[in-house]
DSSP file (Angstrom, degrees, kcal/mol; ACC not computed):
  #  RESIDUE AA STRUCTURE BP1 BP2  ACC     N-H-->O    O-->H-N    N-H-->O    O-->H-N    TCO  KAPPA ALPHA  PHI   PSI    X-CA   Y-CA   Z-CA
    1    1 A X              0   0    0      0, 0.0     0, 0.0     0, 0.0     0, 0.0   0.000 360.0 360.0 360.0 121.8   80.4   25.8   40.8
    2    2 A X        -     0   0    0      1,-0.1     2,-0.1     3,-0.0     3,-0.1  -0.276 360.0-106.4 -66.8 151.4   79.2   22.7   42.6
    3    3 A X        -     0   0    0      1,-0.1    -1,-0.1     3,-0.0     2,-0.1  -0.482  42.8-104.5 -72.7 147.0   77.3   20.0   40.7
    4    4 A X        -     0   0    0     -2,-0.1     2,-0.2     1,-0.1    -1,-0.1  -0.427  38.4-102.0 -67.3 148.6   73.6   19.9   41.6
    5    5 A X        -     0   0    0      1,-0.1    -1,-0.1    -2,-0.1    -3,-0.0  -0.521  42.5-102.5 -69.6 138.2   72.4   17.1   43.9
    6    6 A X        -     0   0    0     -2,-0.2     2,-0.3     1,-0.1    -1,-0.1  -0.271  35.5-117.3 -59.7 142.4   70.6   14.4   42.1
    7    7 A X        -     0   0    0     -3,-0.1     2,-0.3     1,-0.1    -1,-0.1  -0.630  27.2-122.1 -83.4 140.6   66.8   14.4   42.4
    8    8 A X        -     0   0    0     -2,-0.3     2,-0.2     2,-0.0    -1,-0.1  -0.580  22.2-127.8 -77.2 137.2   65.3   11.5   44.1
    9    9 A X    >>  -     0   0    0     -2,-0.3     3,-2.8     1,-0.1     4,-0.9  -0.630  28.6-106.1 -81.1 150.9   62.8    9.5   42.1
   10   10 A X  G >4 S+     0   0    0      1,-0.3     3,-0.6    -2,-0.2    -1,-0.1   0.818 122.3  53.6 -52.4 -36.1   59.4    8.9   43.8
   11   11 A X  G 34 S+     0   0    0      1,-0.2    -1,-0.3    10,-0.0    10,-0.0   0.722 105.6  54.7 -72.5 -16.4   60.4    5.2   44.3
   12   12 A X  G <4 S+     0   0    0     -3,-2.8     2,-0.2     2,-0.1    -1,-0.2   0.667  84.5 102.8 -90.3 -15.3   63.6    6.3   46.1
   13   13 A X  S << S-     0   0    0     -4,-0.9     2,-0.2    -3,-0.6    -3,-0.0  -0.486  74.2-125.8 -72.0 132.0   61.9    8.5   48.7
   14   14 A X        -     0   0    0     -2,-0.2     2,-0.3     1,-0.0    -1,-0.1  -0.528  22.5-146.2 -75.0 142.3   61.6    7.0   52.0
   15   15 A X        -     0   0    0     -2,-0.2     3,-0.1     4,-0.1     6,-0.0  -0.744  24.4 -99.4-106.2 154.3   58.0    6.8   53.5
   16   16 A X    >   -     0   0    0     -2,-0.3     3,-2.2     1,-0.2    -1,-0.1  -0.312  57.5 -77.0 -64.4 151.4   57.1    7.2   57.1
   17   17 A X  T 3  S+     0   0    0      1,-0.3    -1,-0.2    -2,-0.0     3,-0.1  -0.234 119.9  21.9 -54.6 138.8   56.5    3.9   59.0
   18   18 A X  T 3  S+     0   0    0      1,-0.3     2,-0.3    -3,-0.1    -1,-0.3   0.367  98.5 116.9  85.3  -5.5   53.0    2.4   58.3
   19   19 A X    <   -     0   0    0     -3,-2.2    -1,-0.3    -4,-0.0     2,-0.3  -0.696  43.2-169.2 -92.0 150.1   52.7    4.3   54.9
   20   20 A X        -     0   0    0     -2,-0.3     2,-0.2    -3,-0.1    -4,-0.1  -0.912  26.3-102.2-131.5 164.7   52.5    2.6   51.6
   21   21 A X        -     0   0    0     -2,-0.3   -10,-0.0     1,-0.1    -6,-0.0  -0.566  43.6-104.0 -83.4 145.8   52.7    3.7   48.0
   22   22 A X        -     0   0    0     -2,-0.2    -1,-0.1     1,-0.1     2,-0.1  -0.300  37.9-108.6 -61.7 153.2   49.5    4.1   46.0
   23   23 A X        -     0   0    0      1,-0.1     2,-0.3     0, 0.0    -1,-0.1  -0.349  40.8 -92.2 -74.9 164.5   48.7    1.4   43.5
   24   24 A X        -     0   0    0     -2,-0.1     2,-0.3     1,-0.1    -1,-0.1  -0.618  43.3-120.3 -76.6 138.7   48.9    2.2   39.9
   25   25 A X        -     0   0    0     -2,-0.3     2,-0.1     1,-0.1    -1,-0.1  -0.578  25.9-116.1 -79.6 140.6   45.7    3.3   38.5
   26   26 A X        -     0   0    0     -2,-0.3     2,-0.2     1,-0.1    -1,-0.1  -0.440  36.6 -97.7 -71.3 148.1   44.2    1.3   35.7
   27   27 A X        -     0   0    0     -2,-0.1     2,-0.3     1,-0.1    -1,-0.1  -0.488  43.2-133.3 -65.8 130.7   43.8    2.9   32.3
   28   28 A X        -     0   0    0     -2,-0.2     2,-0.3    -3,-0.1    -1,-0.1  -0.658  12.3-121.6 -91.9 145.8   40.2    4.1   32.1
   29   29 A X        -     0   0    0     -2,-0.3    -1,-0.0     1,-0.1     2,-0.0  -0.594  35.4-100.3 -79.5 143.8   38.2    3.5   29.0
   30   30 A X        +     0   0    0     -2,-0.3     2,-0.3     2,-0.0    -1,-0.1  -0.335  50.2 174.4 -57.5 138.1   36.7    6.6   27.2
   31   31 A X        -     0   0    0      1,-0.1     4,-0.3    -3,-0.1     3,-0.2  -0.992  40.4-138.6-149.4 156.2   33.1    7.2   28.1
   32   32 A X  S  > S+     0   0    0     -2,-0.3     4,-2.6     1,-0.2     5,-0.2   0.493  78.6 100.7 -91.3  -4.6   30.5    9.7   27.3
   33   33 A X  H  > S+     0   0    0      1,-0.2     4,-2.9     2,-0.2     5,-0.2   0.910  82.8  44.1 -53.8 -56.9   29.1    9.7   30.9
   34   34 A X  H  > S+     0   0    0      1,-0.2     4,-2.6    -3,-0.2    -1,-0.2   0.874 114.2  51.8 -61.3 -33.9   30.9   12.8   32.3
   35   35 A X  H  > S+     0   0    0     -4,-0.3     4,-2.4     2,-0.2    -1,-0.2   0.911 111.0  46.3 -66.8 -39.3   30.0   14.7   29.1
   36   36 A X  H  X S+     0   0    0     -4,-2.6     4,-2.6     2,-0.2    -2,-0.2   0.928 112.9  49.5 -66.8 -44.3   26.4   13.8   29.3
   37   37 A X  H  X S+     0   0    0     -4,-2.9     4,-2.4    29,-0.2     5,-0.2   0.934 112.8  47.8 -60.1 -44.4   26.3   14.7   33.0
   38   38 A X  H  X S+     0   0    0     -4,-2.6     4,-2.2    -5,-0.2    -2,-0.2   0.915 115.7  42.3 -60.1 -45.3   27.9   18.1   32.4
   39   39 A X  H  X S+     0   0    0     -4,-2.4     4,-2.7     2,-0.2    -1,-0.2   0.853 113.3  54.7 -72.3 -33.3   25.7   19.0   29.5
   40   40 A X  H  X S+     0   0    0     -4,-2.6     4,-2.2     2,-0.2    23,-0.3   0.922 111.7  43.4 -58.4 -48.7   22.7   17.7   31.3
   41   41 A X  H  X S+     0   0    0     -4,-2.4     4,-2.2     2,-0.2    -2,-0.2   0.871 113.9  50.6 -70.8 -35.9   23.4   19.9   34.3
   42   42 A X  H  X S+     0   0    0     -4,-2.2     4,-3.0     2,-0.2    -2,-0.2   0.919 112.0  48.7 -66.7 -43.2   24.2   22.9   32.1
   43   43 A X  H  X S+     0   0    0     -4,-2.7     4,-2.7     2,-0.2    16,-0.2   0.918 110.3  50.6 -61.1 -42.6   20.9   22.4   30.2
   44   44 A X  H  X S+     0   0    0     -4,-2.2     4,-2.4    15,-0.2    -1,-0.2   0.927 111.0  47.8 -64.3 -44.3   19.0   22.2   33.4
   45   45 A X  H  X S+     0   0    0     -4,-2.2     4,-2.3     1,-0.2    -2,-0.2   0.937 112.7  49.8 -61.8 -46.4   20.6   25.4   34.7
   46   46 A X  H  X S+     0   0    0     -4,-3.0     4,-2.1     1,-0.2    -2,-0.2   0.914 109.3  51.4 -59.5 -40.9   19.8   27.1   31.3
   47   47 A X  H  X>S+     0   0    0     -4,-2.7     5,-1.9     8,-0.3     4,-0.9   0.894 110.0  50.0 -64.6 -38.1   16.2   25.9   31.4
   48   48 A X  H  <5S+     0   0    0     -4,-2.4    -1,-0.2     3,-0.2    -2,-0.2   0.880 109.6  52.3 -66.9 -35.9   15.9   27.4   35.0
   49   49 A X  H  <5S+     0   0    0     -4,-2.3    -2,-0.2     1,-0.2    -1,-0.2   0.886 118.7  33.5 -66.4 -40.3   17.4   30.7   33.9
   50   50 A X  H  <5S-     0   0    0     -4,-2.1    -1,-0.2    -5,-0.2    -2,-0.2   0.427 107.2-123.6 -95.7  -1.2   14.9   31.1   31.0
   51   51 A X  T  <5 +     0   0    0     -4,-0.9     2,-0.6     1,-0.2    -3,-0.2   0.866  56.5 150.5  60.8  42.5   12.1   29.4   32.8
   52   52 A X     >< -     0   0    0     -5,-1.9     4,-1.8    -6,-0.2     3,-0.3  -0.914  33.6-163.5-107.6 113.3   11.5   26.9   30.2
   53   53 A X  H  > S+     0   0    0     -2,-0.6     4,-2.5     1,-0.2     5,-0.2   0.849  88.6  55.7 -65.4 -36.3   10.1   23.7   31.6
   54   54 A X  H  > S+     0   0    0      1,-0.2     4,-2.2     2,-0.2    -1,-0.2   0.899 109.5  46.4 -62.3 -40.9   10.9   21.6   28.5
   55   55 A X  H  > S+     0   0    0     -3,-0.3     4,-2.4     2,-0.2    -8,-0.3   0.848 112.0  51.4 -70.0 -36.1   14.6   22.6   28.7
   56   56 A X  H  X S+     0   0    0     -4,-1.8     4,-2.1    -9,-0.2    -2,-0.2   0.910 113.8  44.0 -62.9 -45.2   14.6   21.8   32.5
   57   57 A X  H  X S+     0   0    0     -4,-2.5     4,-2.0     2,-0.2    -2,-0.2   0.914 114.5  48.9 -71.8 -43.5   13.1   18.3   31.9
   58   58 A X  H  X S+     0   0    0     -4,-2.2     4,-2.2     1,-0.2     5,-0.2   0.920 113.2  46.9 -64.5 -47.6   15.4   17.6   29.0
   59   59 A X  H  X S+     0   0    0     -4,-2.4     4,-2.6   -16,-0.2   -15,-0.2   0.890 111.2  51.0 -61.1 -39.2   18.5   18.7   30.9
   60   60 A X  H  X S+     0   0    0     -4,-2.1     4,-2.6     1,-0.2    -1,-0.2   0.877 111.2  49.9 -65.8 -37.7   17.5   16.6   34.0
   61   61 A X  H  X S+     0   0    0     -4,-2.0     4,-2.3     2,-0.2    -2,-0.2   0.886 112.3  45.5 -68.6 -39.5   17.0   13.6   31.7
   62   62 A X  H  X S+     0   0    0     -4,-2.2     4,-2.9     2,-0.2   -22,-0.2   0.912 114.4  49.1 -69.0 -42.9   20.4   14.0   30.1
   63   63 A X  H  X S+     0   0    0     -4,-2.6     4,-2.3   -23,-0.3    -2,-0.2   0.917 112.2  48.2 -63.2 -43.9   22.1   14.6   33.5
   64   64 A X  H  X S+     0   0    0     -4,-2.6     4,-2.8     2,-0.2     5,-0.2   0.920 111.7  50.3 -62.2 -44.2   20.3   11.4   34.9
   65   65 A X  H  X S+     0   0    0     -4,-2.3     4,-3.0     1,-0.2     5,-0.2   0.971 112.9  46.4 -59.5 -50.7   21.4    9.4   31.9
   66   66 A X  H  X S+     0   0    0     -4,-2.9     4,-1.7     1,-0.2   -29,-0.2   0.848 113.1  48.2 -53.6 -39.2   25.0   10.6   32.3
   67   67 A X  H  X S+     0   0    0     -4,-2.3     4,-2.0     2,-0.2    -1,-0.2   0.871 112.3  49.0 -72.4 -38.3   25.1   10.0   36.0
   68   68 A X  H  X S+     0   0    0     -4,-2.8     4,-2.8    -5,-0.2    -2,-0.2   0.909 112.1  48.8 -68.9 -39.0   23.6    6.5   35.5
   69   69 A X  H  X S+     0   0    0     -4,-3.0     4,-2.0    -5,-0.2    -2,-0.2   0.873 111.8  49.0 -66.5 -33.2   26.1    5.6   32.8
   70   70 A X  H  X S+     0   0    0     -4,-1.7     4,-1.6    -5,-0.2    -1,-0.2   0.882 113.0  47.0 -74.4 -35.7   28.9    6.9   35.0
   71   71 A X  H  X S+     0   0    0     -4,-2.0     4,-2.7     2,-0.2    -2,-0.2   0.917 112.2  51.4 -67.8 -42.1   27.6    4.7   37.9
   72   72 A X  H  X S+     0   0    0     -4,-2.8     4,-2.5     1,-0.2    -2,-0.2   0.865 110.0  48.8 -63.3 -38.2   27.2    1.7   35.7
   73   73 A X  H  X S+     0   0    0     -4,-2.0     4,-1.3     2,-0.2    -1,-0.2   0.808 111.2  48.9 -69.5 -29.4   30.8    2.0   34.4
   74   74 A X  H  X S+     0   0    0     -4,-1.6     4,-1.4     2,-0.2    -2,-0.2   0.894 113.2  49.0 -71.1 -41.0   32.1    2.4   37.9
   75   75 A X  H >X S+     0   0    0     -4,-2.7     4,-1.9     1,-0.2     3,-0.8   0.957 110.8  48.4 -60.0 -52.6   30.1   -0.7   38.9
   76   76 A X  H 3< S+     0   0    0     -4,-2.5    -1,-0.2     1,-0.3    -2,-0.2   0.801 109.8  54.4 -62.8 -33.3   31.3   -2.8   35.9
   77   77 A X  H 3< S+     0   0    0     -4,-1.3    -1,-0.3     1,-0.2    -2,-0.2   0.810 118.5  33.5 -64.4 -34.7   35.0   -1.7   36.8
   78   78 A X  H << S+     0   0    0     -4,-1.4    -2,-0.2    -3,-0.8    -1,-0.2   0.538  94.2 103.6-106.0 -11.9   34.7   -3.0   40.3
   79   79 A X  S  < S-     0   0    0     -4,-1.9     4,-0.1    -5,-0.1     2,-0.0  -0.472  79.2-106.3 -72.0 140.6   32.4   -6.0   39.9
   80   80 A X        -     0   0    0     -2,-0.2     3,-0.4     1,-0.1    -1,-0.1  -0.383  21.9-132.7 -66.0 149.2   33.9   -9.5   40.0
   81   81 A X  S    S+     0   0    0      1,-0.2    -1,-0.1    -3,-0.1    -2,-0.0   0.075  83.5  98.5 -90.2  24.2   34.0  -11.1   36.6
   82   82 A X        +     0   0    0      3,-0.0    -1,-0.2     0, 0.0     3,-0.1   0.139  55.4 120.6 -98.4  20.0   32.6  -14.4   37.9
   83   83 A X  S    S-     0   0    0     -3,-0.4     2,-0.1     1,-0.2    -2,-0.1   0.265  76.7 -44.5 -68.1-164.6   29.0  -13.6   36.7
   84   84 A X        -     0   0    0      1,-0.1     2,-0.3     0, 0.0    -1,-0.2  -0.413  64.9-117.8 -67.5 143.9   26.9  -15.6   34.2
   85   85 A X        -     0   0    0     -3,-0.1     2,-0.3    -2,-0.1    -1,-0.1  -0.670  21.1-139.2 -83.5 131.9   28.8  -16.7   31.1
   86   86 A X        -     0   0    0     -2,-0.3     2,-0.2     1,-0.1    -1,-0.0  -0.683  25.9-105.9 -92.4 149.9   27.7  -15.5   27.8
   87   87 A X              0   0    0     -2,-0.3    -1,-0.1     1,-0.1     0, 0.0  -0.493 360.0 360.0 -70.1 138.9   27.7  -17.9   24.8
   88   88 A X              0   0    0     -2,-0.2    -1,-0.1    -3,-0.0    -2,-0.0   0.431 360.0 360.0 -90.0 360.0   30.6  -17.1   22.4
């Protein structure tokens, strides 16, 4: 029985001309943003199903809060750190 051929590691695989390897992704900090967005959208859908305006409004507010937090986290991750200095 012949020995199996060694598997190439991702760094050993040749890429076509002009292609480059993706950069390593930075480790993401845990955040509640996707959870709030998901629960807000689910609450809004539930409110629409039972025709309860209070649930719809609350769900929309939670979804907006989650979306805003997610956008702010993304902005903070990409913004240059040369902003105003805080006193230590």
